[in-house]
MIVEXFI-883349 format. One record per residue (C-alpha): x, y, z; residue in three letters. Coordinates in steps of 0.5 Angstrom, whole numbers, plus 500, padded with zeros to 3 digits. Each point is the difference from the previous one (the first is absolute). Layout:
N
+-----+-----+-----+------+
!   X !   Y !   Z ! code !
+-----+-----+-----+------+
!   X !   Y !   Z !  ALA !
...
+-----+-----+-----+------+
END
This chain:
483
+-----+-----+-----+------+
!   X !   Y !   Z ! code !
+-----+-----+-----+------+
! 735 ! 129 ! 293 !  MET !
! 506 ! 496 ! 502 !  ASN !
! 507 ! 504 ! 498 !  ARG !
! 500 ! 499 ! 493 !  VAL !
! 506 ! 496 ! 497 !  ARG !
! 501 ! 499 ! 492 !  THR !
! 505 ! 497 ! 496 !  ARG !
! 503 ! 499 ! 493 !  ILE !
! 503 ! 493 ! 499 !  ALA !
! 504 ! 500 ! 494 !  PRO !
! 504 ! 494 ! 497 !  SER !
! 507 ! 502 ! 498 !  PRO !
! 500 ! 496 ! 494 !  THR !
! 502 ! 506 ! 495 !  GLY !
! 499 ! 507 ! 498 !  ASP !
! 495 ! 504 ! 505 !  PRO !
! 493 ! 500 ! 497 !  HIS !
! 496 ! 506 ! 499 !  VAL !
! 494 ! 495 ! 503 !  GLY !
! 504 ! 500 ! 506 !  THR !
! 500 ! 507 ! 501 !  ALA !
! 493 ! 501 ! 498 !  TYR !
! 498 ! 495 ! 506 !  ILE !
! 505 ! 503 ! 504 !  ALA !
! 497 ! 507 ! 499 !  LEU !
! 493 ! 498 ! 503 !  PHE !
! 503 ! 496 ! 506 !  ASN !
! 505 ! 506 ! 502 !  TYR !
! 494 ! 505 ! 499 !  ALA !
! 495 ! 496 ! 504 !  PHE !
! 505 ! 499 ! 506 !  ALA !
! 502 ! 507 ! 500 !  LYS !
! 493 ! 503 ! 500 !  GLN !
! 499 ! 496 ! 506 !  HIS !
! 506 ! 501 ! 504 !  GLY !
! 502 ! 493 ! 499 !  GLY !
! 506 ! 496 ! 497 !  ASP !
! 503 ! 498 ! 493 !  PHE !
! 504 ! 494 ! 500 !  ILE !
! 504 ! 497 ! 494 !  LEU !
! 501 ! 493 ! 500 !  ARG !
! 504 ! 496 ! 495 !  ILE !
! 497 ! 493 ! 498 !  GLU !
! 507 ! 497 ! 498 !  ASP !
! 498 ! 493 ! 500 !  THR !
! 501 ! 498 ! 493 !  ASP !
! 507 ! 498 ! 501 !  ARG !
! 502 ! 500 ! 493 !  VAL !
! 497 ! 507 ! 497 !  ARG !
! 501 ! 504 ! 506 !  SER !
! 506 ! 504 ! 501 !  SER !
! 503 ! 506 ! 505 !  ARG !
! 501 ! 504 ! 493 !  GLU !
! 493 ! 500 ! 499 !  SER !
! 498 ! 502 ! 507 !  GLU !
! 505 ! 506 ! 500 !  GLU !
! 496 ! 502 ! 494 !  MET !
! 494 ! 500 ! 503 !  ILE !
! 502 ! 504 ! 506 !  PHE !
! 503 ! 505 ! 496 !  SER !
! 494 ! 500 ! 495 !  ALA !
! 495 ! 501 ! 506 !  LEU !
! 504 ! 505 ! 503 !  ARG !
! 501 ! 504 ! 494 !  TRP !
! 492 ! 501 ! 500 !  LEU !
! 500 ! 502 ! 507 !  GLY !
! 497 ! 494 ! 503 !  LEU !
! 504 ! 499 ! 506 !  ASN !
! 498 ! 494 ! 504 !  TRP !
! 500 ! 500 ! 508 !  ASP !
! 503 ! 493 ! 501 !  GLU !
! 504 ! 495 ! 495 !  GLY !
! 506 ! 496 ! 498 !  PRO !
! 504 ! 506 ! 500 !  ASP !
! 498 ! 504 ! 506 !  ILE !
! 497 ! 495 ! 504 !  GLY !
! 494 ! 500 ! 505 !  GLY !
! 497 ! 496 ! 506 !  PRO !
! 497 ! 495 ! 495 !  LYS !
! 506 ! 498 ! 496 !  GLY !
! 503 ! 496 ! 497 !  PRO !
! 497 ! 503 ! 494 !  TYR !
! 503 ! 496 ! 495 !  ARG !
! 496 ! 493 ! 499 !  GLN !
! 506 ! 496 ! 499 !  SER !
! 502 ! 502 ! 507 !  GLU !
! 494 ! 497 ! 503 !  ARG !
! 500 ! 493 ! 498 !  SER !
! 500 ! 497 ! 507 !  ASP !
! 494 ! 504 ! 501 !  ILE !
! 496 ! 498 ! 494 !  TYR !
! 501 ! 492 ! 502 !  LYS !
! 498 ! 501 ! 507 !  LYS !
! 493 ! 503 ! 498 !  TYR !
! 500 ! 495 ! 494 !  ALA !
! 501 ! 494 ! 506 !  MET !
! 495 ! 503 ! 504 !  GLU !
! 494 ! 500 ! 495 !  LEU !
! 502 ! 492 ! 499 !  VAL !
! 499 ! 499 ! 507 !  GLU !
! 494 ! 503 ! 500 !  LYS !
! 498 ! 496 ! 494 !  GLY !
! 499 ! 506 ! 496 !  LYS !
! 506 ! 498 ! 495 !  ALA !
! 503 ! 494 ! 498 !  TYR !
! 507 ! 497 ! 497 !  PRO !
! 499 ! 498 ! 493 !  CYS !
! 505 ! 495 ! 497 !  PHE !
! 498 ! 500 ! 493 !  CYS !
! 505 ! 500 ! 495 !  THR !
! 501 ! 505 ! 494 !  LYS !
! 498 ! 494 ! 495 !  GLU !
! 494 ! 498 ! 504 !  ARG !
! 497 ! 507 ! 501 !  LEU !
! 502 ! 501 ! 492 !  ASP !
! 495 ! 494 ! 498 !  SER !
! 495 ! 502 ! 505 !  VAL !
! 500 ! 507 ! 497 !  ARG !
! 500 ! 497 ! 493 !  GLU !
! 494 ! 495 ! 501 !  ALA !
! 496 ! 506 ! 503 !  MET !
! 501 ! 504 ! 494 !  LYS !
! 498 ! 494 ! 495 !  ALA !
! 493 ! 500 ! 504 !  GLU !
! 500 ! 508 ! 499 !  LYS !
! 500 ! 501 ! 508 !  LYS !
! 504 ! 506 ! 503 !  THR !
! 507 ! 497 ! 501 !  ALA !
! 502 ! 499 ! 508 !  MET !
! 502 ! 496 ! 505 !  TYR !
! 496 ! 494 ! 501 !  ASP !
! 501 ! 500 ! 508 !  ARG !
! 503 ! 493 ! 500 !  HIS !
! 505 ! 501 ! 506 !  CYS !
! 494 ! 503 ! 504 !  ARG !
! 498 ! 494 ! 503 !  SER !
! 506 ! 497 ! 502 !  ILE !
! 500 ! 500 ! 508 !  PRO !
! 504 ! 505 ! 503 !  LYS !
! 504 ! 496 ! 504 !  ASP !
! 502 ! 496 ! 494 !  GLU !
! 501 ! 506 ! 496 !  ALA !
! 505 ! 503 ! 506 !  LEU !
! 504 ! 494 ! 500 !  LYS !
! 501 ! 500 ! 492 !  ARG !
! 502 ! 507 ! 501 !  MET !
! 505 ! 499 ! 505 !  GLU !
! 503 ! 494 ! 496 !  SER !
! 502 ! 505 ! 495 !  GLY !
! 495 ! 499 ! 495 !  GLU !
! 499 ! 506 ! 495 !  PRO !
! 494 ! 503 ! 501 !  TYR !
! 496 ! 507 ! 500 !  VAL !
! 495 ! 503 ! 505 !  ILE !
! 493 ! 501 ! 497 !  ARG !
! 494 ! 504 ! 503 !  LEU !
! 494 ! 496 ! 501 !  ALA !
! 495 ! 504 ! 497 !  MET !
! 492 ! 499 ! 501 !  PRO !
! 497 ! 496 ! 495 !  THR !
! 493 ! 501 ! 500 !  GLU !
! 495 ! 506 ! 500 !  GLY !
! 503 ! 507 ! 499 !  SER !
! 504 ! 505 ! 503 !  MET !
! 499 ! 508 ! 501 !  VAL !
! 506 ! 505 ! 500 !  VAL !
! 499 ! 507 ! 500 !  LYS !
! 504 ! 505 ! 496 !  ASP !
! 500 ! 508 ! 501 !  MET !
! 498 ! 501 ! 493 !  LEU !
! 496 ! 495 ! 498 !  ARG !
! 496 ! 498 ! 506 !  GLY !
! 499 ! 492 ! 502 !  ASP !
! 503 ! 495 ! 495 !  ILE !
! 497 ! 493 ! 500 !  THR !
! 504 ! 494 ! 498 !  ILE !
! 498 ! 493 ! 499 !  ASP !
! 505 ! 496 ! 504 !  CYS !
! 500 ! 494 ! 495 !  GLU !
! 504 ! 505 ! 495 !  GLN !
! 505 ! 501 ! 506 !  LEU !
! 507 ! 496 ! 500 !  ASP !
! 504 ! 498 ! 506 !  ASP !
! 505 ! 505 ! 499 !  GLN !
! 507 ! 498 ! 501 !  VAL !
! 503 ! 504 ! 506 !  LEU !
! 507 ! 497 ! 501 !  ILE !
! 504 ! 498 ! 494 !  LYS !
! 505 ! 494 ! 500 !  THR !
! 506 ! 505 ! 501 !  ASP !
! 497 ! 502 ! 506 !  GLY !
! 498 ! 507 ! 498 !  PHE !
! 493 ! 503 ! 500 !  PRO !
! 495 ! 501 ! 495 !  THR !
! 498 ! 507 ! 499 !  TYR !
! 493 ! 499 ! 503 !  HIS !
! 503 ! 497 ! 507 !  LEU !
! 505 ! 505 ! 501 !  ALA !
! 496 ! 506 ! 498 !  ASN !
! 495 ! 498 ! 505 !  VAL !
! 505 ! 499 ! 506 !  VAL !
! 504 ! 506 ! 498 !  ASP !
! 493 ! 505 ! 500 !  ASP !
! 498 ! 497 ! 506 !  HIS !
! 507 ! 500 ! 504 !  LEU !
! 501 ! 507 ! 497 !  MET !
! 493 ! 502 ! 502 !  GLU !
! 498 ! 503 ! 493 !  ILE !
! 493 ! 503 ! 501 !  SER !
! 498 ! 501 ! 493 !  HIS !
! 503 ! 495 ! 494 !  VAL !
! 499 ! 505 ! 494 !  ILE !
! 503 ! 496 ! 494 !  ARG !
! 498 ! 499 ! 492 !  ALA !
! 494 ! 496 ! 498 !  GLU !
! 504 ! 494 ! 497 !  GLU !
! 500 ! 498 ! 508 !  TRP !
! 493 ! 499 ! 500 !  ILE !
! 500 ! 493 ! 498 !  SER !
! 504 ! 499 ! 506 !  SER !
! 496 ! 503 ! 505 !  LEU !
! 496 ! 494 ! 502 !  PRO !
! 506 ! 496 ! 502 !  LYS !
! 503 ! 506 ! 504 !  HIS !
! 494 ! 501 ! 504 !  VAL !
! 499 ! 493 ! 501 !  TYR !
! 507 ! 500 ! 503 !  LEU !
! 498 ! 506 ! 505 !  TYR !
! 495 ! 496 ! 502 !  GLU !
! 504 ! 493 ! 501 !  ALA !
! 505 ! 504 ! 504 !  PHE !
! 494 ! 503 ! 504 !  GLY !
! 503 ! 507 ! 498 !  TRP !
! 496 ! 507 ! 498 !  GLU !
! 501 ! 501 ! 493 !  ALA !
! 502 ! 507 ! 497 !  PRO !
! 495 ! 504 ! 496 !  VAL !
! 501 ! 498 ! 493 !  PHE !
! 500 ! 505 ! 494 !  CYS !
! 502 ! 498 ! 493 !  HIS !
! 502 ! 505 ! 495 !  MET !
! 498 ! 500 ! 493 !  PRO !
! 506 ! 498 ! 495 !  LEU !
! 503 ! 505 ! 496 !  LEU !
! 499 ! 498 ! 493 !  ARG !
! 502 ! 502 ! 493 !  ASN !
! 495 ! 503 ! 495 !  ALA !
! 498 ! 493 ! 498 !  ASP !
! 498 ! 499 ! 507 !  LYS !
! 505 ! 494 ! 501 !  SER !
! 504 ! 501 ! 506 !  LYS !
! 506 ! 505 ! 499 !  ILE !
! 506 ! 496 ! 499 !  SER !
! 507 ! 501 ! 497 !  LYS !
! 498 ! 497 ! 493 !  ARG !
! 496 ! 506 ! 499 !  LYS !
! 503 ! 506 ! 504 !  ASN !
! 506 ! 502 ! 504 !  PRO !
! 498 ! 498 ! 507 !  VAL !
! 506 ! 501 ! 504 !  SER !
! 501 ! 506 ! 504 !  LEU !
! 507 ! 500 ! 498 !  ASN !
! 498 ! 501 ! 493 !  TYR !
! 496 ! 506 ! 502 !  TYR !
! 505 ! 503 ! 505 !  ARG !
! 505 ! 499 ! 494 !  ARG !
! 496 ! 503 ! 495 !  ALA !
! 499 ! 507 ! 504 !  GLY !
! 493 ! 499 ! 503 !  TYR !
! 499 ! 503 ! 507 !  LEU !
! 498 ! 496 ! 506 !  PRO !
! 495 ! 505 ! 502 !  GLU !
! 497 ! 499 ! 493 !  ALA !
! 500 ! 493 ! 500 !  ILE !
! 496 ! 500 ! 507 !  LEU !
! 495 ! 505 ! 498 !  ASN !
! 499 ! 495 ! 494 !  TYR !
! 499 ! 494 ! 504 !  LEU !
! 496 ! 503 ! 505 !  ALA !
! 495 ! 502 ! 494 !  LEU !
! 500 ! 493 ! 498 !  MET !
! 496 ! 498 ! 506 !  GLY !
! 497 ! 506 ! 503 !  PHE !
! 496 ! 506 ! 498 !  ALA !
! 501 ! 506 ! 504 !  MET !
! 494 ! 503 ! 503 !  PRO !
! 501 ! 507 ! 496 !  ASP !
! 502 ! 495 ! 494 !  GLU !
! 506 ! 504 ! 499 !  ARG !
! 506 ! 496 ! 496 !  GLU !
! 506 ! 503 ! 503 !  GLU !
! 501 ! 499 ! 508 !  PHE !
! 506 ! 499 ! 505 !  THR !
! 501 ! 494 ! 504 !  LEU !
! 498 ! 503 ! 506 !  ALA !
! 494 ! 503 ! 497 !  GLU !
! 498 ! 492 ! 497 !  PHE !
! 502 ! 498 ! 507 !  THR !
! 495 ! 505 ! 503 !  LYS !
! 494 ! 498 ! 495 !  GLU !
! 501 ! 493 ! 499 !  LEU !
! 494 ! 495 ! 502 !  LYS !
! 501 ! 493 ! 498 !  LEU !
! 493 ! 498 ! 500 !  GLU !
! 499 ! 505 ! 494 !  LYS !
! 506 ! 497 ! 496 !  VAL !
! 497 ! 499 ! 493 !  SER !
! 500 ! 492 ! 498 !  LEU !
! 500 ! 502 ! 492 !  GLY !
! 506 ! 497 ! 497 !  GLY !
! 505 ! 506 ! 500 !  PRO !
! 504 ! 501 ! 493 !  VAL !
! 507 ! 502 ! 501 !  PHE !
! 500 ! 505 ! 495 !  ASP !
! 507 ! 502 ! 498 !  MET !
! 498 ! 506 ! 496 !  ALA !
! 496 ! 503 ! 506 !  LYS !
! 506 ! 499 ! 505 !  LEU !
! 505 ! 503 ! 495 !  LEU !
! 495 ! 506 ! 500 !  TRP !
! 500 ! 501 ! 508 !  LEU !
! 507 ! 499 ! 500 !  ASN !
! 501 ! 506 ! 495 !  GLY !
! 495 ! 504 ! 505 !  LYS !
! 505 ! 499 ! 506 !  TYR !
! 506 ! 501 ! 496 !  ILE !
! 498 ! 507 ! 498 !  ARG !
! 497 ! 502 ! 507 !  ALA !
! 507 ! 499 ! 502 !  LEU !
! 505 ! 506 ! 501 !  ASP !
! 506 ! 500 ! 496 !  LYS !
! 504 ! 499 ! 506 !  LYS !
! 496 ! 494 ! 502 !  GLU !
! 500 ! 497 ! 493 !  LEU !
! 508 ! 501 ! 500 !  ALA !
! 500 ! 496 ! 507 !  ASP !
! 496 ! 494 ! 497 !  ARG !
! 504 ! 500 ! 494 !  LEU !
! 507 ! 500 ! 504 !  TYR !
! 497 ! 495 ! 504 !  LYS !
! 497 ! 495 ! 495 !  GLU !
! 502 ! 500 ! 493 !  LEU !
! 507 ! 504 ! 501 !  LEU !
! 502 ! 497 ! 507 !  SER !
! 508 ! 500 ! 501 !  PRO !
! 499 ! 492 ! 500 !  GLU !
! 496 ! 499 ! 494 !  TYR !
! 505 ! 505 ! 496 !  LEU !
! 506 ! 496 ! 503 !  ASP !
! 497 ! 494 ! 497 !  LYS !
! 499 ! 503 ! 493 !  ILE !
! 506 ! 504 ! 500 !  LEU !
! 504 ! 494 ! 501 !  THR !
! 497 ! 497 ! 493 !  LEU !
! 500 ! 506 ! 496 !  THR !
! 506 ! 504 ! 502 !  GLN !
! 505 ! 496 ! 495 !  PRO !
! 496 ! 502 ! 494 !  ARG !
! 500 ! 508 ! 502 !  PHE !
! 504 ! 505 ! 495 !  GLU !
! 496 ! 506 ! 504 !  LYS !
! 495 ! 501 ! 505 !  LEU !
! 494 ! 501 ! 496 !  GLU !
! 501 ! 493 ! 498 !  ASP !
! 498 ! 497 ! 506 !  PHE !
! 493 ! 502 ! 498 !  ILE !
! 500 ! 496 ! 493 !  ASP !
! 503 ! 494 ! 504 !  TYR !
! 496 ! 500 ! 506 !  SER !
! 493 ! 503 ! 498 !  ALA !
! 497 ! 493 ! 500 !  PHE !
! 502 ! 499 ! 508 !  PHE !
! 495 ! 506 ! 501 !  PHE !
! 494 ! 498 ! 496 !  THR !
! 494 ! 495 ! 502 !  GLY !
! 497 ! 498 ! 493 !  SER !
! 504 ! 499 ! 494 !  MET !
! 499 ! 504 ! 493 !  HIS !
! 503 ! 496 ! 495 !  TYR !
! 503 ! 503 ! 493 !  SER !
! 498 ! 497 ! 494 !  GLU !
! 507 ! 498 ! 499 !  LYS !
! 500 ! 497 ! 507 !  MET !
! 494 ! 496 ! 498 !  GLN !
! 503 ! 497 ! 495 !  LYS !
! 506 ! 498 ! 505 !  LYS !
! 495 ! 497 ! 504 !  LEU !
! 499 ! 494 ! 496 !  ILE !
! 505 ! 495 ! 501 !  GLY !
! 504 ! 499 ! 494 !  LYS !
! 497 ! 495 ! 495 !  GLY !
! 494 ! 499 ! 504 !  LYS !
! 493 ! 503 ! 499 !  SER !
! 497 ! 505 ! 505 !  ALA !
! 495 ! 495 ! 503 !  LYS !
! 506 ! 495 ! 501 !  GLU !
! 504 ! 506 ! 504 !  THR !
! 493 ! 502 ! 504 !  ALA !
! 499 ! 493 ! 502 !  LYS !
! 508 ! 499 ! 502 !  ALA !
! 500 ! 507 ! 504 !  LEU !
! 493 ! 498 ! 503 !  THR !
! 503 ! 493 ! 502 !  GLN !
! 506 ! 503 ! 503 !  LEU !
! 496 ! 504 ! 505 !  VAL !
! 495 ! 495 ! 502 !  GLU !
! 505 ! 494 ! 500 !  ASP !
! 506 ! 503 ! 503 !  GLU !
! 500 ! 507 ! 502 !  LEU !
! 493 ! 500 ! 504 !  ASP !
! 503 ! 494 ! 505 !  PRO !
! 507 ! 503 ! 501 !  LEU !
! 501 ! 502 ! 507 !  LEU !
! 507 ! 503 ! 499 !  LYS !
! 500 ! 506 ! 495 !  TRP !
! 507 ! 501 ! 498 !  ASP !
! 504 ! 499 ! 494 !  ALA !
! 503 ! 493 ! 501 !  ALA !
! 493 ! 497 ! 502 !  HIS !
! 497 ! 504 ! 494 !  LEU !
! 505 ! 497 ! 495 !  GLU !
! 499 ! 493 ! 503 !  GLU !
! 493 ! 501 ! 499 !  ALA !
! 500 ! 503 ! 493 !  SER !
! 505 ! 494 ! 498 !  THR !
! 496 ! 495 ! 502 !  ARG !
! 494 ! 503 ! 496 !  HIS !
! 504 ! 500 ! 494 !  LEU !
! 502 ! 493 ! 501 !  ALA !
! 492 ! 498 ! 501 !  LYS !
! 498 ! 504 ! 494 !  ILE !
! 506 ! 498 ! 495 !  GLY !
! 502 ! 507 ! 498 !  TRP !
! 507 ! 503 ! 500 !  THR !
! 502 ! 506 ! 505 !  ALA !
! 501 ! 504 ! 493 !  LYS !
! 493 ! 499 ! 498 !  GLU !
! 497 ! 501 ! 507 !  PHE !
! 504 ! 505 ! 504 !  PHE !
! 499 ! 506 ! 495 !  MET !
! 493 ! 500 ! 501 !  PRO !
! 500 ! 499 ! 507 !  LEU !
! 505 ! 506 ! 501 !  ARG !
! 496 ! 504 ! 495 !  VAL !
! 493 ! 498 ! 504 !  ALA !
! 503 ! 503 ! 507 !  VAL !
! 504 ! 506 ! 498 !  THR !
! 497 ! 502 ! 493 !  GLY !
! 507 ! 500 ! 497 !  LYS !
! 505 ! 495 ! 497 !  ASP !
! 506 ! 503 ! 503 !  ALA !
! 500 ! 500 ! 507 !  THR !
! 505 ! 498 ! 506 !  PRO !
! 500 ! 493 ! 502 !  PRO !
! 493 ! 497 ! 499 !  LEU !
! 499 ! 496 ! 507 !  PHE !
! 504 ! 505 ! 504 !  GLU !
! 495 ! 505 ! 497 !  THR !
! 494 ! 496 ! 501 !  MET !
! 502 ! 499 ! 508 !  GLU !
! 500 ! 508 ! 501 !  VAL !
! 494 ! 501 ! 496 !  LEU !
! 496 ! 495 ! 505 !  GLY !
! 496 ! 494 ! 499 !  LYS !
! 493 ! 503 ! 499 !  GLU !
! 503 ! 506 ! 495 !  VAL !
! 503 ! 494 ! 496 !  CYS !
! 494 ! 495 ! 500 !  ARG !
! 495 ! 506 ! 498 !  SER !
! 505 ! 502 ! 494 !  ARG !
! 501 ! 493 ! 498 !  ILE !
! 492 ! 499 ! 500 !  LYS !
! 499 ! 507 ! 496 !  GLU !
! 505 ! 498 ! 495 !  ALA !
! 496 ! 493 ! 499 !  ALA !
! 494 ! 503 ! 499 !  LYS !
! 502 ! 505 ! 495 !  LEU !
! 503 ! 494 ! 496 !  LEU !
! 494 ! 496 ! 500 !  LYS !
! 496 ! 506 ! 497 !  GLU !
! 505 ! 501 ! 494 !  MET !
! 498 ! 498 ! 494 !  PRO !
! 502 ! 493 ! 498 !  ALA !
+-----+-----+-----+------+
END
């Protein structure tokens, strides 16, 4: 076996996801088991949603877990740059190489034409895909049209007949009917690559030996394998991990469970407990024990024995395991963890800035600040009544709170008081409520109290995942109230 090199390649478009940690863990352990390298690459070609704030959160979360990388955007390495946004010229060069080889072609179809083709296919109950209209344009003519400034994308010329056989470490040979394969866009009209081209080019140039990623990418595997063939490159070993799932077997998502690593860190979960639990999601230790360290997992991991059953992300099981880890700490270590996470000087400074004006005596800190140190909320009977908007029903308030999260808070990239107030005011205009009707339920939802420091400054300190989790929790409670 050549030197093992694995990678994790998250998109910096929001809070770091627990699914990213799950895939990173198996990549890290496999690389370290074989004395290889674990690489962090940032896939930030989504120019609208990508942000450096999100990138920094990814760095912080993975380091908190102890999944340190050997090469990456922040530490450099011999195969950089490690941000896709800094590699655009590389992708264009390789895309044009495929055009010259006849393995790809420029497509000049307008959005209107593409939409009409898809609608026609849907009407005929066919799979909506590109009809390859521009594939027959002679190469010289196509190149002249590109040089003239006509808008275009570059598409991969996939085989149209027969079948392709692709290999996956866990599933063996997978056969795909070529008629079902679309001519995938490789370079978009803005000159940026799609995931498919950037992924393959980067993995090849960074000498990735094993691509260990989530099973949702299996449908893209034929395109990626064909790209390797088109370039004349040796493909890496592919291993598609089973997705983390909710109890109903749906893909784990923030609609049903907290999925942000920031939430788990803020709520007081220990990184070693999270890694232990995520390892259990895909692999059973030879002696079937459920508690083990990262080093022990790294030693025993056998990728080919990863279970294909959809692992259910069970919050109760994680909480139980986390409790065992906490009780195993000696008191000094436990105190150190508390001071480092929940009671850090930085966090306390933010809280005291908001609460000090309300103090009469030191013990008042406990009453005024308790909600800053908890994850889930307990709403007293009195506060449950105040969760309902004045003049509104419980169901109406639940809907208004849920819409705030989904329409305004989830997409919010800058989580500060000014942007929170702006988003909430925008939401009020949309639903036709007054500030008096809405802001009390929102305040109670995120704090469990009707009298607190300024609402949006409080939400800023609590953080995005804690706030969205509490608001959804409150909305669920409201939905269950009798009419």
